[in-house]
C-alpha positions, 0 to 999 in steps of 0.5 A: 258243294252244289251236287246234282244227280247226273240224269234227272227228268224234272227238278225244282226247289222251295224255301222253308223257314222255321215259322212255316209248315213244311207240308204247306211249302213243299212243292215236291211231287207226291207220286215221283221218286228221286233225290233232294238236297238241303241247303242251309242259309244262315247269316248270309252264308250258304251250306249244303247240310243234307242229301237224301232220296226216296224210292217209294212213297214219293219225294213229298212224303220223304221230305216232309215225313222222313226222319231227321237225324234226331228221329223226329219227322222232318216237318218238326225236326227241321224246325227244331234244328233251324231254331237251335242253329239260328238258321234263316231258311232252308232251300230244298232242291229236288230232282225226279229220276226216271228210274226208281232203282237209281235213287240210292245210287244218285244219293251216294254219287252226290255224297261222294262228290261232296266228300271229294270236294270237302273231305267230309259228309254234309253235317246232317248225313253223318 
């Protein structure tokens, strides 16, 4: 469940709660691309809910301003989703890859690993 890309050169993570501003807590780089995964913390349970990537504009912009499946920017879409689902927090892990061309492939590989383990895609990747 805790897929990571094979070759990353930098990584970190941060927590996001519905009463916070995503752009204030996001520590992803603004000038580097890579992949990220979103882990939902709810009622003592941990679930991987999304795997995404950036290949231009940086991880920060993709995480904060990219589109959630409800078509809203993640900075609002994730807040709405957390309130709706009763989610305690999101734990967002990001990974910088050396080669911008490999970000989409890394996402696909991480999704395939999750699919192989669980038989389904993360619920926000559908």
